[in-house]
MARSEBA-247758 format. One line per 2 residues: number of its first residue (from 1); for each residue x negated, y negated, z of N, C-alpha, C. Coordinates in steps of 0.2 Angstrom, whole numbers, plus 5000, padded with zeros to 4 digits. Example, Ala and Ser with C-alpha at 12.3 -4.5 7.8 and 13.67 -1.06 7.14 Angstrom:
BEGIN
1 = 4934/5028/5039/4938/5022/5039/4934/5016/5039; 4936/5011/5035/4932/5005/5036/4936/5000/5039
# end
This chain:
BEGIN
1 = 5010/4999/5045/5004/5000/5049/5003/4992/5050; 5001/4990/5056/4999/4984/5057/4991/4983/5058
3 = 4988/4978/5054/4980/4979/5053/4979/4972/5056; 4973/4973/5058/4968/4966/5059/4965/4963/5054
5 = 4968/4959/5050/4963/4956/5045/4969/4949/5043; 4967/4946/5037/4971/4941/5034/4978/4942/5033
7 = 4981/4950/5033/4986/4953/5031/4991/4954/5037; 4996/4955/5037/5001/4956/5045/5002/4963/5044
9 = 5003/4967/5037/5005/4974/5037/5001/4976/5031; 5000/4983/5032/4999/4989/5025/5002/4993/5025
11 = 5006/4994/5018/5011/4999/5017/5007/5003/5012; 5006/5010/5014/5003/5015/5009/5010/5018/5005
13 = 5009/5018/4999/5013/5022/4995/5011/5026/4991; 5014/5033/4987/5010/5035/4983/5016/5037/4980
15 = 5014/5035/4972/5019/5036/4966/5016/5041/4961; 5020/5042/4957/5018/5047/4950/5015/5043/4946
17 = 5016/5037/4944/5012/5032/4939/5014/5025/4941; 5012/5020/4937/5010/5013/4938/5018/5010/4936
19 = 5021/5014/4932/5028/5011/4929/5033/5011/4935; 5032/5019/4939/5037/5018/4946/5034/5015/4952
21 = 5029/5013/4951/5024/5009/4956/5028/5001/4954; 5027/4998/4949/5031/4992/4947/5037/4991/4948
23 = 5040/4998/4948/5049/4997/4950/5050/4996/4956; 5046/4999/4961/5046/4998/4969/5045/4992/4970
25 = 5039/4988/4968/5037/4981/4969/5043/4977/4967; 5045/4976/4960/5049/4973/4959/5056/4974/4960
27 = 5057/4980/4961/5064/4980/4964/5066/4982/4971; 5061/4983/4976/5063/4986/4981/5060/4980/4986
29 = 5052/4980/4987/5049/4977/4990/5051/4968/4991; 5049/4966/4983/5051/4959/4983/5058/4956/4984
31 = 5064/4961/4985/5069/4959/4986/5069/4957/4996; 5065/4960/4998/5065/4959/5006/5064/4951/5009
33 = 5069/4948/5012/5070/4942/5013/5064/4939/5016; 5061/4941/5022/5054/4941/5025/5049/4941/5023
35 = 5048/4943/5017/5041/4944/5013/5040/4939/5009; 5034/4935/5012/5033/4929/5007/5027/4931/5001
37 = 5024/4936/5001/5019/4938/4996/5015/4945/4998; 5014/4947/4993/5010/4954/4993/5004/4955/4988
39 = 5001/4959/4990/4993/4961/4989/4992/4967/4987; 4990/4970/4981/4989/4976/4979/4982/4980/4979
41 = 4981/4985/4981/4973/4988/4980/4975/4995/4978; 4972/4997/4973/4973/5005/4971/4966/5010/4972
43 = 4970/5015/4973/4964/5021/4975/4962/5024/4968; 4955/5023/4966/4956/5026/4959/4953/5033/4959
45 = 4951/5036/4965/4946/5042/4967/4945/5042/4974; 4944/5050/4976/4944/5050/4983/4936/5054/4983
47 = 4934/5051/4988/4926/5052/4989/4925/5058/4995; 4930/5056/5001/4930/5062/5006/4937/5061/5008
49 = 4941/5067/5010/4947/5069/5013/4946/5073/5020; 4946/5069/5024/4946/5070/5031/4949/5067/5037
51 = 4951/5069/5041/4956/5065/5046/4951/5066/5054; 4947/5071/5054/4942/5072/5061/4937/5067/5060
53 = 4937/5065/5067/4933/5062/5070/4925/5067/5073; 4919/5065/5073/4914/5067/5074/4911/5065/5080
55 = 4910/5066/5086/4908/5064/5091/4901/5066/5094
# end
């Protein structure tokens, strides 16, 4: 997903636990040659789950 911020892209992933996340970042994401750095943000809970826009 392209974003309008200090970052070029946002990648959303869903994993079972932090061990699997760490393996993904260390063994997959960090091995891509053109990725200079990464930043992680974690969702701890969900307040609202809706994709509908109200006009």
